[in-house]
Structures are given as structure tokens and as C-alpha cells.
C-alpha positions in Angstrom: 0.0 0.0 0.0 1.3 3.5 -0.9 1.7 5.9 2.0 1.0 9.5 1.3 2.5 12.0 3.7 0.2 14.3 5.6 2.0 17.4 4.3 1.5 16.3 0.7 -2.2 15.6 1.3 -2.8 19.0 2.9 -1.1 20.8 -0.1 -2.8 18.8 -2.9 -6.3 18.7 -1.4 -6.9 22.5 -1.2 -5.3 23.0 -4.6 -7.6 20.3 -6.1 -10.7 21.8 -4.5 -9.8 25.3 -5.7 -9.3 24.2 -9.3 -12.6 22.3 -9.4 -14.5 25.1 -7.9 -13.5 27.6 -10.6 -14.1 25.6 -13.7 -16.0 22.6 -14.8 -13.8 20.3 -16.9 -15.0 17.5 -19.1 -13.2 14.8 -21.0 -14.1 16.5 -24.2 -11.5 19.1 -23.3 -14.1 21.8 -22.7 -13.5 24.3 -19.9 -17.0 25.7 -19.1 -17.5 28.1 -16.1 -19.2 26.1 -13.3 -22.1 28.7 -13.1 -22.9 28.3 -16.8 -26.0 26.1 -17.1 -27.8 27.2 -20.3 -27.1 28.0 -23.9 -29.3 29.4 -26.6 -28.6 28.4 -30.2 -30.5 30.8 -32.5 -31.5 29.5 -36.0 -28.7 30.0 -38.5 -30.1 31.5 -41.7 -28.7 30.6 -45.0 -27.5 33.7 -46.8 -25.2 31.9 -49.1 -25.4 32.5 -52.9 -26.4 28.9 -53.4 -29.3 28.0 -51.0 -29.7 24.4 -50.0 -33.2 24.0 -48.6 -32.5 22.2 -45.3 -28.9 23.3 -44.7 -29.8 25.9 -42.1 -31.9 23.4 -40.1 -29.1 20.7 -40.4 -26.4 23.1 -39.2 -28.4 24.5 -36.3 -29.3 21.0 -35.1 -25.7 19.8 -35.5 -24.5 22.6 -33.2 -27.2 21.9 -30.6 -26.3 18.2 -30.6 -22.6 19.0 -30.3 -23.3 21.1 -27.2 -25.6 18.5 -25.7 -23.2 15.6 -26.4 -20.0 17.3 -25.2 -21.2 19.3 -22.2 -23.7 19.3 -19.5 -25.3 22.5 -20.7 -29.0 22.7 -21.4 -30.0 24.1 -24.8 -32.9 26.6 -24.2 -35.1 28.6 -26.6 -35.0 31.8 -24.6 -32.1 33.9 -23.2 -29.3 31.6 -21.9 -26.0 32.1 -20.1 -24.5 31.9 -23.5 -25.9 32.6 -27.0 -24.8 31.3 -30.4 -26.2 33.2 -33.4 -25.1 33.7 -37.0 -25.6 32.8 -40.6 -24.3 30.5 -43.3 -22.5 32.9 -45.6 -21.1 30.7 -48.3 -21.8 27.3 -49.9 -19.8 26.7 -53.1 -18.2 24.2 -55.5 -14.9 24.7 -57.1 -12.9 22.4 -59.3 -9.5 21.6 -57.8 -8.2 19.1 -60.4 -8.9 19.4 -64.1 -8.4 16.5 -66.6 -6.9 16.8 -70.1 -10.4 17.2 -71.6 -11.1 20.1 -69.3 -13.6 18.5 -66.9 -13.3 18.4 -63.1 -11.6 15.3 -61.8 -12.0 16.6 -58.2 -14.3 19.3 -56.9 -14.3 21.0 -53.5 -17.5 21.8 -51.6 -16.9 24.6 -49.0 -19.3 25.9 -46.3 -18.6 29.1 -44.4 -20.5 30.1 -41.3 -20.3 33.4 -39.5 -20.8 33.0 -35.8 -21.4 35.4 -33.0 -21.0 33.9 -29.5 -22.1 35.9 -26.5 -21.0 34.7 -23.1 -23.3 36.5 -20.7 -21.3 35.3 -17.6 -17.8 36.0 -18.8 -18.1 38.7 -21.6 -14.4 38.7 -22.5 -14.9 35.1 -23.8 -17.4 36.3 -26.4 -16.3 36.4 -30.0 -17.5 37.0 -33.6 -15.7 34.9 -36.2 -16.2 33.0 -39.5 -15.5 29.3 -39.7 -15.0 27.5 -43.0 -14.5 23.8 -43.9 -14.4 21.9 -47.1 -14.6 18.4 -48.5 -13.3 17.2 -51.9 -15.1 14.6 -54.0 -14.5 12.9 -57.3 -15.9 14.5 -60.5 -18.3 17.4 -60.5 -21.6 15.6 -59.9 -22.5 16.2 -56.2 -26.0 14.9 -56.2 -25.3 11.4 -54.8 -22.8 12.7 -52.2 -24.1 16.1 -51.1 -25.9 15.1 -47.9 -23.0 13.0 -46.6 -20.5 15.8 -47.4 -22.7 18.3 -45.6 -22.9 16.1 -42.6 -19.1 15.7 -42.5 -18.5 19.5 -42.9 -21.1 20.3 -40.3 -19.4 17.9 -37.9 -16.1 19.7 -38.3 -17.6 23.2 -38.3 -19.5 22.5 -35.0 -16.3 21.1 -33.5 -14.4 24.2 -34.4 -17.1 26.5 -33.0 -17.5 24.4 -29.8 -13.7 24.4 -29.2 -13.5 28.2 -29.8 -16.3 28.9 -27.4 -15.5 26.3 -24.6 -12.0 25.1 -25.0 -10.6 28.5 -26.0 -8.8 27.0 -29.1 
């Protein structure tokens, strides 16, 4: 059995309690103030030149799910301790590899989201920033792959936004 000296115990115990009382740490890497309990995710409108009918709904729900799954915060519809709002500002396709017969061998789908995060408890942690992610796919016909590409990009975008807000990355 390992013996711990009393001196070591009385130094570590207060330090541990102090650290835990200031911040709530989760295994997702998030550092959320202990007094933060609620967050409001406002519907993200699609203001991109190319409008995909359900992209706004998919992105908004993906962000809510990210928060629910990686924190103990409650997502509320009214004023919360923190607020996410913004809009989808770009959704575009660009060829990134052209074949000899001038057709796209690979195409890149990019989604950009402008986010305003307001932390009502610690205002200096608030930010306004654009996030952008892309996926490349073979050819130029996106029809069969579009929904899976959107899901992958949304997963990365929501991870970036969550980390910026709660892990300070």
C-alpha cells in the first residue's frame, strides 16, 4: 500500500478543490464556467449565394447536438447564459483538379458560417468569427454525395465552434 505524507495531502487537497470550484472540466477538453448552465442556439439562416433548402436546419441542429453531447449545458429557446447566433455565408463548389479534356476530376465543396458567440457570464470570452470547412469529391456531380458531405462538414464546423467557445482554441 502506498503511504501519502500528511504534508503532501494538505497541499494537494486544497489545490484540487480550488481548481474544481473555478471551472468545470469535461473529458471533451471543454472548460466551461461552473455557473454556466444554459445556452441558446439561434437558428442560423442561409445567406449563401447557393441556397440548399435544409442546410440551415441541419447546421443549427448539429451545433445543438454538439453542445448536448459534449457538455452538461442545457440548450434553451430563450435567453441563456451563452448565445450562439449567426448565418451561413457561403456554400460553393470549385474544381480543384482538371483533366486533359477540361472536366473536373476533383471538386471542392466549401461551407462558411459566420458565428457570434455571446457569453453573458464572462463577456471577455465572447467572439464574432467566421468558420470554414471543405470536402473534396471525385468528379463534378455532387447529387449522390451532397448530404453525406454536408454532414461531415457540419461535424467539423460545429467542433471548431464548440472548441473556440468552450476550449478557447
